[in-house]
All heavy atoms as an XYZ file, in Angstrom:
793
protein
N       0.961     -2.455     19.972
C       1.698     -1.205     20.077
C       3.203     -1.445     20.185
O       3.980     -0.586     19.868
C       1.227     -0.401     21.286
C      -0.236     -0.094     21.285
C      -0.533      1.154     20.531
C      -2.013      1.407     20.575
N      -2.482      2.439     19.781
N       3.614     -2.620     20.666
C       5.030     -2.922     20.792
C       5.612     -3.503     19.509
O       6.817     -3.642     19.383
C       5.262     -3.923     21.930
C       4.848     -3.356     23.274
O       4.965     -2.133     23.456
O       4.395     -4.136     24.127
N       4.757     -3.843     18.570
C       5.170     -4.502     17.350
C       5.303     -3.488     16.217
O       4.401     -2.688     15.993
C       4.091     -5.519     16.984
C       4.554     -6.777     16.374
C       3.363     -7.730     16.328
C       3.534     -8.737     15.240
N       2.408     -9.634     15.161
N       6.437     -3.523     15.514
C       6.607     -2.644     14.370
C       5.880     -3.226     13.165
O       5.699     -4.430     13.053
C       8.094     -2.490     14.046
C       8.943     -1.755     15.075
C      10.394     -1.723     14.626
C       8.433     -0.345     15.294
N       5.484     -2.360     12.267
C       4.841     -2.816     11.042
C       3.381     -2.425     10.995
O       2.871     -1.723     11.852
N       2.724     -2.875      9.958
C       1.308     -2.600      9.755
C       0.540     -3.872     10.097
O       0.673     -4.882      9.423
C       1.049     -2.188      8.298
C      -0.336     -1.701      8.051
C      -0.659     -0.369      8.217
C      -1.331     -2.577      7.658
C      -1.944      0.092      7.983
C      -2.627     -2.135      7.425
C      -2.923     -0.797      7.586
N      -0.223     -3.817     11.152
C      -0.949     -4.997     11.611
C      -2.313     -5.038     10.928
O      -3.069     -4.074     10.985
C      -1.117     -4.983     13.148
C      -1.891     -6.197     13.614
C       0.239     -4.913     13.824
N      -2.598     -6.145     10.275
C      -3.917     -6.302      9.672
C      -4.748     -7.196     10.583
O      -4.282     -8.224     11.046
C      -3.836     -6.921      8.259
O      -3.172     -8.170      8.335
C      -3.091     -6.014      7.312
N      -5.949     -6.755     10.838
C      -6.829     -7.496     11.730
C      -8.237     -7.553     11.184
O      -8.491     -7.210     10.028
N      -9.159     -7.951     12.032
C     -10.555     -8.133     11.633
C     -11.191     -6.846     11.129
O     -12.108     -6.881     10.307
C     -11.357     -8.694     12.802
N     -10.713     -5.705     11.597
C     -11.267     -4.425     11.157
C     -10.483     -3.848      9.987
O     -11.058     -3.417      8.991
C     -11.253     -3.410     12.321
O     -11.970     -3.976     13.417
C     -11.894     -2.110     11.913
N      -9.160     -3.847     10.097
C      -8.343     -3.177      9.084
C      -8.241     -3.947      7.767
O      -8.187     -3.347      6.696
C      -6.936     -2.901      9.621
O      -6.260     -4.114      9.918
N      -8.249     -5.279      7.813
C      -8.053     -6.068      6.588
C      -9.201     -5.882      5.587
O      -8.954     -5.588      4.414
C      -7.888     -7.548      6.939
C      -7.449     -8.409      5.762
C      -7.152     -9.843      6.236
N      -6.480    -10.626      5.229
C      -7.100    -11.274      4.254
N      -8.422    -11.226      4.181
N      -6.415    -11.964      3.370
N     -10.470     -6.014      5.997
C     -11.560     -5.800      5.031
C     -11.589     -4.372      4.487
O     -11.847     -4.166      3.299
C     -12.829     -6.098      5.834
C     -12.395     -6.890      7.008
C     -10.982     -6.473      7.291
N     -11.314     -3.406      5.339
C     -11.285     -2.010      4.903
C     -10.178     -1.809      3.870
O     -10.396     -1.210      2.815
C     -11.067     -1.083      6.102
C     -10.891      0.390      5.785
C     -12.167      0.965      5.199
C     -10.496      1.151      7.036
N      -8.995     -2.316      4.172
C      -7.840     -2.179      3.296
C      -8.114     -2.839      1.938
O      -7.848     -2.247      0.886
C      -6.632     -2.832      3.982
C      -5.381     -2.888      3.181
S      -4.052     -3.662      4.126
C      -4.528     -5.380      4.052
N      -8.661     -4.045      1.945
C      -8.938     -4.745      0.694
C     -10.087     -4.088     -0.068
O     -10.070     -4.036     -1.298
C      -9.243     -6.218      0.974
C      -8.058     -7.026      1.489
C      -8.496     -8.432      1.900
C      -6.926     -7.080      0.477
N     -11.063     -3.569      0.649
C     -12.155     -2.843      0.000
C     -11.674     -1.568     -0.663
O     -12.087     -1.248     -1.788
N     -10.791     -0.847      0.016
C     -10.223      0.372     -0.570
C      -9.414      0.042     -1.816
O      -9.496      0.740     -2.829
C      -9.328      1.099      0.444
C     -10.120      1.793      1.536
O     -11.345      1.982      1.375
O      -9.509      2.153      2.566
N      -8.622     -1.039     -1.755
C      -7.825     -1.441     -2.919
C      -8.736     -1.830     -4.078
O      -8.498     -1.421     -5.222
C      -6.890     -2.598     -2.559
C      -6.064     -3.145     -3.729
C      -5.177     -2.058     -4.341
C      -5.222     -4.319     -3.281
N      -9.776     -2.591     -3.808
C     -10.708     -2.992     -4.862
C     -11.334     -1.759     -5.519
O     -11.459     -1.694     -6.748
C     -11.792     -3.907     -4.293
N     -11.704     -0.768     -4.712
C     -12.290      0.463     -5.253
C     -11.279      1.230     -6.098
O     -11.615      1.750     -7.167
C     -12.798      1.344     -4.106
N     -10.028      1.297     -5.638
C      -8.984      1.985     -6.400
C      -8.782      1.329     -7.764
O      -8.666      2.011     -8.780
C      -7.662      1.977     -5.639
C      -7.646      2.867     -4.428
C      -6.398      2.670     -3.572
O      -5.540      1.824     -3.918
O      -6.276      3.365     -2.556
N      -8.750      0.009     -7.784
C      -8.563     -0.716     -9.040
C      -9.773     -0.507     -9.944
O      -9.640     -0.187    -11.128
C      -8.318     -2.217     -8.778
C      -6.965     -2.407     -8.072
C      -8.358     -3.010    -10.081
C      -6.725     -3.808     -7.550
N     -10.968     -0.668     -9.385
C     -12.216     -0.529    -10.152
C     -12.363      0.869    -10.753
O     -12.788      1.024    -11.885
C     -13.397     -0.855     -9.232
C     -14.738     -0.910     -9.896
C     -15.859     -1.351     -8.950
N     -15.915     -0.594     -7.708
C     -15.541     -1.072     -6.505
N     -15.087     -2.296     -6.383
N     -15.624     -0.323     -5.427
N     -11.972      1.883     -9.983
C     -12.143      3.270    -10.421
C     -10.954      3.805    -11.209
O     -10.957      4.952    -11.632
C     -12.394      4.154     -9.192
C     -13.696      3.803     -8.492
C     -13.821      4.415     -7.112
O     -12.968      5.238     -6.735
O     -14.777      4.060     -6.400
N      -9.922      2.976    -11.387
C      -8.747      3.404    -12.146
C      -7.899      4.425    -11.401
O      -7.177      5.205    -12.020
N      -7.967      4.415    -10.073
C      -7.209      5.374     -9.262
C      -5.762      4.942     -9.045
O      -4.969      5.698     -8.505
C      -7.899      5.573     -7.913
N      -5.423      3.726     -9.461
C      -4.049      3.238     -9.342
C      -3.730      2.413    -10.587
O      -4.620      2.007    -11.317
C      -3.865      2.399     -8.076
S      -4.838      0.879     -8.065
N      -2.454      2.213    -10.804
C      -2.014      1.411    -11.940
C      -1.352      0.141    -11.431
O      -0.523      0.195    -10.529
C      -1.009      2.180    -12.788
C      -1.592      3.354    -13.516
C      -0.559      4.034    -14.397
O       0.159      3.333    -15.135
O      -0.465      5.268    -14.327
N      -1.720     -0.958    -12.009
C      -1.085     -2.240    -11.680
C      -0.067     -2.510    -12.781
O      -0.411     -3.036    -13.827
C      -2.125     -3.355    -11.602
C      -3.264     -3.154    -10.613
C      -4.244     -4.306    -10.689
C      -2.731     -2.990     -9.202
N       1.172     -2.141    -12.530
C       2.207     -2.264    -13.557
C       3.018     -3.544    -13.446
O       3.639     -3.957    -14.410
C       3.163     -1.076    -13.462
C       2.491      0.236    -13.748
C       3.483      1.355    -13.682
N       2.841      2.627    -13.937
C       3.493      3.759    -14.010
N       4.792      3.781    -13.818
N       2.847      4.871    -14.245
N       3.029     -4.151    -12.303
C       3.857     -5.326    -12.062
C       3.099     -6.596    -12.427
O       1.964     -6.794    -11.981
C       4.284     -5.359    -10.591
C       5.210     -6.505    -10.288
O       6.421     -6.365    -10.569
O       4.729     -7.530     -9.785
N       3.718     -7.470    -13.227
C       3.029     -8.688    -13.674
C       2.704     -9.622    -12.511
O       1.663    -10.280    -12.512
C       3.829     -9.411    -14.751
C       5.130     -9.987    -14.298
C       5.843    -10.717    -15.419
C       7.191    -11.157    -14.901
N       7.447    -12.550    -15.048
N       3.579     -9.677    -11.498
C       3.303    -10.539    -10.342
C       2.126    -10.003     -9.527
O       1.298    -10.780     -9.049
C       4.543    -10.674     -9.453
C       5.683    -11.405    -10.145
O       5.404    -12.378    -10.884
O       6.842    -11.006     -9.965
N       2.050     -8.691     -9.380
C       0.923     -8.077     -8.678
C      -0.374     -8.347     -9.433
O      -1.390     -8.736     -8.830
C       1.142     -6.572     -8.504
C      -0.018     -5.769     -7.931
C      -0.401     -6.278     -6.547
C       0.344     -4.290     -7.889
N      -0.349     -8.178    -10.745
C      -1.545     -8.450    -11.555
C      -1.968     -9.905    -11.408
O      -3.156    -10.203    -11.264
C      -1.267     -8.149    -13.028
C      -1.157     -6.693    -13.346
C      -0.860     -6.524    -14.832
C      -0.584     -5.095    -15.175
N      -0.275     -4.912    -16.602
N      -1.006    -10.805    -11.446
C      -1.299    -12.236    -11.311
C      -1.948    -12.528     -9.959
O      -2.917    -13.289     -9.877
C      -0.016    -13.050    -11.488
C      -0.284    -14.530    -11.501
O      -1.186    -14.999    -12.183
N       0.501    -15.268    -10.733
N      -1.421    -11.919     -8.894
C      -2.006    -12.143     -7.570
C      -3.427    -11.595     -7.493
O      -4.295    -12.203     -6.867
C      -1.120    -11.542     -6.486
C       0.143    -12.344     -6.271
C       0.974    -11.869     -5.102
O       0.542    -10.941     -4.370
O       2.065    -12.429     -4.901
N      -3.654    -10.454     -8.140
C      -5.017     -9.896     -8.154
C      -5.981    -10.830     -8.870
O      -7.132    -10.991     -8.446
C      -5.017     -8.528     -8.831
S      -4.243     -7.223     -7.852
N      -5.519    -11.466     -9.932
C      -6.368    -12.375    -10.695
C      -6.634    -13.682     -9.937
O      -7.599    -14.375    -10.231
C      -5.723    -12.697    -12.048
C      -5.545    -11.481    -12.940
S      -7.082    -10.665    -13.354
C      -7.822    -11.876    -14.406
N      -5.772    -14.002     -8.970
C      -5.910    -15.245     -8.210
C      -6.307    -15.000     -6.756
O      -6.047    -15.830     -5.891
C      -4.602    -16.049     -8.271
C      -4.355    -16.588     -9.644
O      -5.125    -17.394    -10.141
N      -3.299    -16.121    -10.288
N      -6.926    -13.868     -6.494
C      -7.398    -13.538     -5.158
C      -8.888    -13.828     -5.141
O      -9.645    -13.259     -5.929
C      -7.102    -12.059     -4.853
C      -7.087    -11.732     -3.397
C      -6.061    -12.156     -2.583
C      -8.101    -10.972     -2.840
C      -6.028    -11.841     -1.227
C      -8.087    -10.650     -1.489
C      -7.048    -11.082     -0.685
N      -9.309    -14.727     -4.285
C     -10.686    -15.227     -4.314
C     -11.357    -15.072     -2.953
O     -10.703    -14.847     -1.942
C     -10.718    -16.710     -4.736
C     -10.165    -16.884     -6.130
C      -9.947    -17.583     -3.749
N     -12.665    -15.207     -2.958
C     -13.434    -15.221     -1.728
C     -13.668    -16.678     -1.364
O     -14.429    -17.378     -2.025
C     -14.755    -14.483     -1.925
C     -15.495    -14.293     -0.639
O     -15.385    -15.091      0.287
N     -16.267    -13.235     -0.575
N     -13.009    -17.131     -0.311
C     -13.095    -18.525      0.114
C     -13.872    -18.593      1.428
O     -13.355    -18.240      2.472
C     -11.694    -19.117      0.267
C     -11.700    -20.603      0.486
O     -12.742    -21.243      0.450
N     -10.527    -21.151      0.712
N     -15.118    -19.016      1.347
C     -15.991    -19.104      2.526
C     -16.093    -17.781      3.276
O     -16.001    -17.728      4.500
C     -15.514    -20.212      3.473
C     -15.669    -21.600      2.876
O     -16.634    -21.799      2.113
O     -14.833    -22.465      3.178
N     -16.236    -16.688      2.516
C     -16.404    -15.374      3.121
C     -15.116    -14.652      3.457
O     -15.137    -13.523      3.927
N     -13.969    -15.290      3.220
C     -12.695    -14.642      3.519
C     -11.901    -14.432      2.226
O     -11.519    -15.404      1.574
C     -11.864    -15.486      4.487
C     -10.572    -14.795      4.862
C      -9.749    -15.585      5.836
C      -8.479    -14.799      6.153
N      -7.539    -15.552      6.937
N     -11.655    -13.172      1.862
C     -10.829    -12.908      0.683
C      -9.395    -13.369      0.940
O      -8.796    -12.999      1.956
C     -10.884    -11.384      0.523
C     -12.008    -10.928      1.375
C     -12.158    -11.936      2.457
N      -8.872    -14.185      0.027
C      -7.514    -14.702      0.191
C      -6.995    -15.236     -1.134
O      -7.743    -15.370     -2.097
C      -7.490    -15.811      1.236
C      -8.361    -16.999      0.893
C      -8.476    -17.963      2.058
O      -8.209    -17.643      3.204
N      -8.888    -19.180      1.762
N      -5.718    -15.561     -1.164
C      -5.114    -16.137     -2.359
C      -5.709    -17.514     -2.619
O      -5.972    -18.273     -1.695
C      -3.606    -16.240     -2.184
N      -5.919    -17.810     -3.896
C      -6.417    -19.130     -4.280
C      -5.373    -20.178     -3.923
O      -4.189    -19.865     -3.754
C      -6.707    -19.152     -5.781
N      -5.785    -21.420     -3.805
C      -4.853    -22.511     -3.512
C      -3.711    -22.502     -4.531
O      -3.956    -22.408     -5.730
C      -5.564    -23.864     -3.553
C      -6.431    -24.091     -2.334
O      -6.222    -23.464     -1.296
N      -7.410    -24.958     -2.456
N      -2.482    -22.586     -4.024
C      -1.306    -22.592     -4.883
C      -0.831    -21.211     -5.279
O       0.146    -21.080     -6.009
N      -1.526    -20.169     -4.827
C      -1.145    -18.793     -5.142
C      -0.702    -18.081     -3.872
O      -0.901    -18.565     -2.765
C      -2.329    -18.035     -5.751
O      -2.731    -18.629     -6.949
N      -0.117    -16.913     -4.056
C       0.294    -16.081     -2.925
C      -0.386    -14.723     -3.029
O      -0.964    -14.389     -4.061
C       1.827    -15.884     -2.897
O       2.226    -15.227     -4.109
C       2.552    -17.214     -2.769
N      -0.310    -13.942     -1.962
C      -0.897    -12.596     -1.985
C       0.055    -11.545     -1.409
O      -0.379    -10.479     -0.999
C      -2.238    -12.576     -1.254
C      -2.126    -12.926      0.220
O      -1.011    -13.053      0.743
O      -3.179    -13.067      0.867
N       1.346    -11.843     -1.397
C       2.314    -10.920     -0.795
C       2.343     -9.557     -1.489
O       2.339     -8.516     -0.830
C       3.719    -11.525     -0.812
C       3.811    -12.791      0.017
O       2.933    -13.013      0.875
O       4.757    -13.564     -0.199
N       2.394     -9.555     -2.825
C       2.438     -8.289     -3.562
C       1.135     -7.522     -3.364
O       1.137     -6.310     -3.147
C       2.677     -8.527     -5.058
C       4.049     -8.994     -5.401
C       4.295    -10.319     -5.689
C       5.107     -8.102     -5.436
C       5.565    -10.759     -6.008
C       6.384     -8.524     -5.754
C       6.618     -9.852     -6.044
N       0.017     -8.238     -3.445
C      -1.292     -7.613     -3.289
C      -1.438     -6.969     -1.904
O      -1.874     -5.822     -1.791
C      -2.384     -8.665     -3.507
C      -3.806     -8.156     -3.455
C      -4.637     -8.865     -4.516
C      -4.417     -8.390     -2.097
N      -1.062     -7.694     -0.874
C      -1.179     -7.153      0.484
C      -0.235     -5.959      0.680
O      -0.613     -4.970      1.310
C      -0.911     -8.238      1.525
C      -1.948     -9.366      1.509
S      -3.645     -8.801      1.739
C      -3.632     -8.503      3.494
N       0.966     -6.038      0.133
C       1.909     -4.913      0.228
C       1.344     -3.682     -0.455
O       1.441     -2.566      0.058
C       3.252     -5.289     -0.401
O       3.842     -6.344      0.285
N       0.748     -3.886     -1.629
C       0.161     -2.781     -2.375
C      -1.012     -2.174     -1.603
O      -1.168     -0.955     -1.533
C      -0.289     -3.281     -3.748
C      -0.547     -2.203     -4.757
C       0.481     -1.408     -5.231
C      -1.818     -1.997     -5.247
C       0.241     -0.412     -6.166
C      -2.074     -1.018     -6.183
C      -1.041     -0.218     -6.648
N      -1.827     -3.034     -0.997
C      -2.970     -2.571     -0.206
C      -2.503     -1.810      1.037
O      -3.071     -0.772      1.387
C      -3.856     -3.751      0.187
N      -1.467     -2.308      1.698
C      -0.929     -1.627      2.881
C      -0.360     -0.263      2.486
O      -0.585      0.740      3.179
C       0.135     -2.489      3.579
C      -0.540     -3.684      4.264
C       0.938     -1.680      4.594
C       0.426     -4.747      4.772
N       0.337     -0.201      1.366
C       0.884      1.082      0.896
C      -0.241      2.091      0.686
O      -0.107      3.274      1.038
C       1.678      0.878     -0.391
N      -1.354      1.628      0.134
C      -2.501      2.521     -0.057
C      -3.031      3.052      1.263
O      -3.383      4.233      1.384
N      -3.082      2.192      2.269
C      -3.553      2.631      3.588
C      -2.586      3.632      4.206
O      -3.004      4.620      4.818
C      -3.738      1.436      4.521
C      -4.871      0.520      4.126
C      -6.189      1.246      4.032
O      -6.701      1.770      5.015
N      -6.752      1.296      2.834
N      -1.299      3.391      4.048
C      -0.308      4.325      4.596
C      -0.418      5.691      3.943
O      -0.266      6.719      4.608
C       1.105      3.759      4.439
C       1.381      2.497      5.255
C       2.769      1.951      4.935
C       1.226      2.745      6.741
N      -0.708      5.720      2.643
C      -0.911      6.997      1.955
C      -2.169      7.699      2.453
O      -2.230      8.921      2.474
C      -0.975      6.791      0.447
C       0.368      6.455     -0.204
C       0.163      6.054     -1.661
C       1.322      7.634     -0.098
N      -3.177      6.938      2.853
C      -4.386      7.547      3.426
C      -4.109      8.111      4.817
O      -4.600      9.163      5.191
C      -5.502      6.509      3.517
C      -6.202      6.275      2.236
C      -7.314      5.235      2.414
N      -7.902      4.947      1.141
C      -7.338      4.230      0.185
N      -6.163      3.709      0.360
N      -7.948      4.019     -0.954
N      -3.327      7.364      5.595
C      -3.027      7.786      6.958
C      -2.148      9.032      6.962
O      -2.352      9.949      7.749
C      -2.326      6.642      7.732
C      -3.291      5.482      7.950
C      -1.775      7.131      9.066
C      -2.621      4.197      8.423
N      -1.170      9.063      6.069
C      -0.231     10.186      6.038
C       0.030     10.607      4.596
O       1.080     10.313      4.033
C       1.065      9.799      6.716
C       1.935     10.999      6.982
C       2.912     10.725      8.058
N       3.586     11.964      8.409
C       4.522     12.038      9.288
N       4.907     10.961      9.932
N       5.091     13.177      9.562
N      -0.920     11.306      3.993
C      -0.760     11.723      2.598
C       0.303     12.808      2.457
O       0.686     13.466      3.434
C      -2.142     12.263      2.224
C      -2.738     12.683      3.523
C      -2.177     11.756      4.562
N       0.759     12.991      1.226
C       1.740     14.032      0.954
C       1.150     15.396      1.294
O      -0.013     15.672      1.042
C       2.141     14.014     -0.526
C       2.921     15.239     -0.910
C       4.262     15.330     -0.592
C       2.314     16.315     -1.533
C       4.988     16.469     -0.902
C       3.017     17.448     -1.849
C       4.362     17.527     -1.534
O       5.071     18.657     -1.840
N       1.977     16.243      1.866
C       1.586     17.632      2.074
C       2.831     18.500      1.968
O       3.939     18.077      2.317
C       0.928     17.838      3.441
O       1.896     17.772      4.471
N       2.657     19.708      1.469
C       3.796     20.628      1.353
C       4.347     20.967      2.735
O       5.555     21.106      2.899
C       3.379     21.893      0.606
C       3.159     21.644     -0.861
C       2.867     22.914     -1.638
O       3.255     24.010     -1.179
O       2.270     22.804     -2.715
N       3.489     21.079      3.732
C       3.945     21.387      5.086
C       4.855     20.277      5.616
O       5.884     20.546      6.232
C       2.757     21.581      6.019
N       4.492     19.044      5.347
C       5.313     17.923      5.790
C       6.660     17.932      5.075
O       7.699     17.713      5.689
C       4.576     16.609      5.529
C       5.209     15.333      6.072
C       5.350     15.424      7.593
C       4.363     14.138      5.703
N       6.652     18.234      3.786
C       7.904     18.301      3.035
C       8.791     19.418      3.571
O       9.998     19.245      3.734
C       7.634     18.518      1.548
C       8.916     18.526      0.742
C       8.685     18.676     -0.757
O       7.532     18.679     -1.203
O       9.689     18.797     -1.470
N       8.200     20.564      3.902
C       8.971     21.667      4.476
C       9.589     21.265      5.803
O      10.708     21.645      6.121
C       8.095     22.908      4.640
C       7.781     23.597      3.335
C       6.881     24.790      3.551
C       6.492     25.381      2.203
N       5.534     26.462      2.340
N       8.844     20.483      6.589
C       9.375     19.994      7.853
C      10.599     19.116      7.639
O      11.568     19.192      8.379
N      10.577     18.282      6.599
C      11.733     17.448      6.281
C      12.915     18.319      5.877
O      14.047     18.087      6.277
C      11.412     16.481      5.135
C      10.809     15.183      5.603
C       9.440     14.990      5.621
C      11.628     14.138      6.004
C       8.889     13.795      6.036
C      11.093     12.938      6.426
C       9.719     12.773      6.444
O       9.187     11.598      6.858
N      12.653     19.332      5.076
C      13.730     20.219      4.625
C      14.348     20.953      5.807
O      15.556     21.089      5.903
C      13.196     21.224      3.606
C      12.899     20.620      2.262
C      12.357     21.671      1.311
C      12.030     21.059     -0.034
N      11.441     22.042     -0.953
N      13.498     21.414      6.710
C      13.958     22.202      7.849
C      14.809     21.382      8.811
O      15.830     21.835      9.303
C      12.752     22.790      8.594
C      13.137     23.762      9.700
C      11.906     24.244     10.456
C      11.125     25.196      9.584
N       9.978     25.778     10.293
N      14.382     20.150      9.074
C      15.089     19.327     10.052
C      16.250     18.552      9.456
O      17.055     17.979     10.186
C      14.137     18.304     10.711
O      13.643     17.423      9.698
C      12.995     18.984     11.427
N      16.339     18.532      8.124
C      17.398     17.757      7.489
C      17.189     16.275      7.688
O      18.139     15.508      7.802
N      15.933     15.871      7.753
C      15.616     14.457      7.963
C      16.201     13.610      6.847
O      16.541     14.093      5.782
C      14.097     14.279      8.008
N      16.318     12.336      7.108
C      16.842     11.372      6.153
C      18.263     11.735      5.729
O      18.603     11.745      4.557
C      15.912     11.248      4.940
C      14.568     10.683      5.326
S      13.247     10.668      4.087
C      14.034     10.308      2.574
N      19.083     12.085      6.706
C      20.492     12.394      6.511
C      20.702     13.475      5.461
O      21.554     13.372      4.593
C      21.266     11.128      6.137
C      21.217     10.087      7.232
C      21.926      8.808      6.848
O      22.701      8.802      5.885
O      21.697      7.812      7.538
N      19.874     14.513      5.514
C      20.039     15.649      4.618
C      19.338     15.498      3.282
O      19.265     16.444      2.521
N      18.830     14.329      2.975
C      18.133     14.128      1.704
C      16.730     14.708      1.799
O      16.062     14.555      2.806
C      18.053     12.644      1.374
N      16.318     15.382      0.758
C      14.977     15.959      0.734
C      14.097     15.071     -0.127
O      14.389     14.858     -1.303
C      14.999     17.390      0.146
C      13.596     17.957      0.068
C      15.906     18.270      0.982
N      13.047     14.497      0.446
C      12.184     13.632     -0.350
C      11.454     14.412     -1.435
O      11.164     15.597     -1.275
C      11.205     13.059      0.670
C      11.290     13.937      1.845
C      12.619     14.613      1.814
N      11.166     13.743     -2.533
C      10.444     14.369     -3.637
C       8.960     14.462     -3.353
O       8.516     14.218     -2.236
N       8.197     14.754     -4.386
C       6.760     14.934     -4.247
C       6.076     13.705     -3.644
O       5.074     13.817     -2.988
C       6.121     15.223     -5.607
C       6.341     16.637     -6.074
C       5.444     17.636     -5.364
O       5.102     17.479     -4.189
N       5.077     18.681     -6.053
N       6.615     12.535     -3.888
C       5.995     11.327     -3.352
C       6.622     10.925     -2.021
O       6.549      9.777     -1.624
C       6.074     10.183     -4.359
C       7.505      9.820     -4.694
O       8.439     10.430     -4.202
N       7.674      8.829     -5.534
N       7.247     11.845     -1.349
C       7.850     11.651     -0.028
C       8.943     10.578     -0.035
O       9.170      9.904      0.944
C       6.799     11.324      1.020
C       5.837     12.463      1.277
S       6.638     14.008      1.703
C       7.436     13.603      3.216
N       9.596     10.428     -1.167
C      10.724      9.517     -1.232
C      10.371      8.100     -1.623
O      11.259      7.277     -1.790
N       9.082      7.792     -1.762
C       8.703      6.443     -2.171
C       8.695      6.377     -3.677
O       8.029      7.153     -4.341
C       7.318      6.072     -1.626
C       7.286      5.997     -0.140
C       6.825      7.051      0.622
C       7.771      4.874      0.514
C       6.818      6.995      1.997
C       7.758      4.793      1.885
C       7.292      5.848      2.635
N       9.462      5.514     -4.231
C       9.507      5.383     -5.682
C      10.320      4.176     -6.081
O      10.900      3.487     -5.252
N      10.358      3.942     -7.357
C      11.084      2.797     -7.875
C      12.164      3.292     -8.814
O      11.938      4.176     -9.617
C      10.135      1.857     -8.621
C       9.034      1.334     -7.741
C       7.794      1.940     -7.713
C       9.263      0.259     -6.915
C       6.784      1.469     -6.889
C       8.271     -0.221     -6.086
C       7.025      0.380     -6.078
N      13.334      2.717     -8.703
C      14.441      3.062     -9.597
C      14.724      1.875    -10.486
O      14.623      0.734    -10.058
C      15.689      3.415     -8.802
C      15.528      4.658     -7.981
C      16.814      4.984     -7.276
C      16.634      6.256     -6.458
N      17.841      6.625     -5.744
N      15.083      2.149    -11.716
C      15.416      1.062    -12.649
C      16.827      0.591    -12.413
O      17.683      1.240    -11.982
C      15.265      1.536    -14.072
C      13.814      1.774    -14.413
C      13.682      2.122    -15.854
C      12.207      2.286    -16.189
N      11.950      2.488    -17.552
């Protein structure tokens, strides 16, 4: 509770990775980044623990999975957006439909 961030543990990690696997399998998300795709292709089950293969990393994959969990915990809602508009949150900026999360070129 004193630590900032998204803590993955024995309960949250399998759930998070299972949800991501289902999203990918069902086409509910797009993997547009080549590094993310590469990490997905090199993510293996090693003695019962899903993890990056030797010599690979899983930073992009875990970030993507955490983002999915955050969207489940606090999905977009018009009421939430109205609350941002009313309070002038984010220094007067009004987040868009995706609550301000996006990528700029």
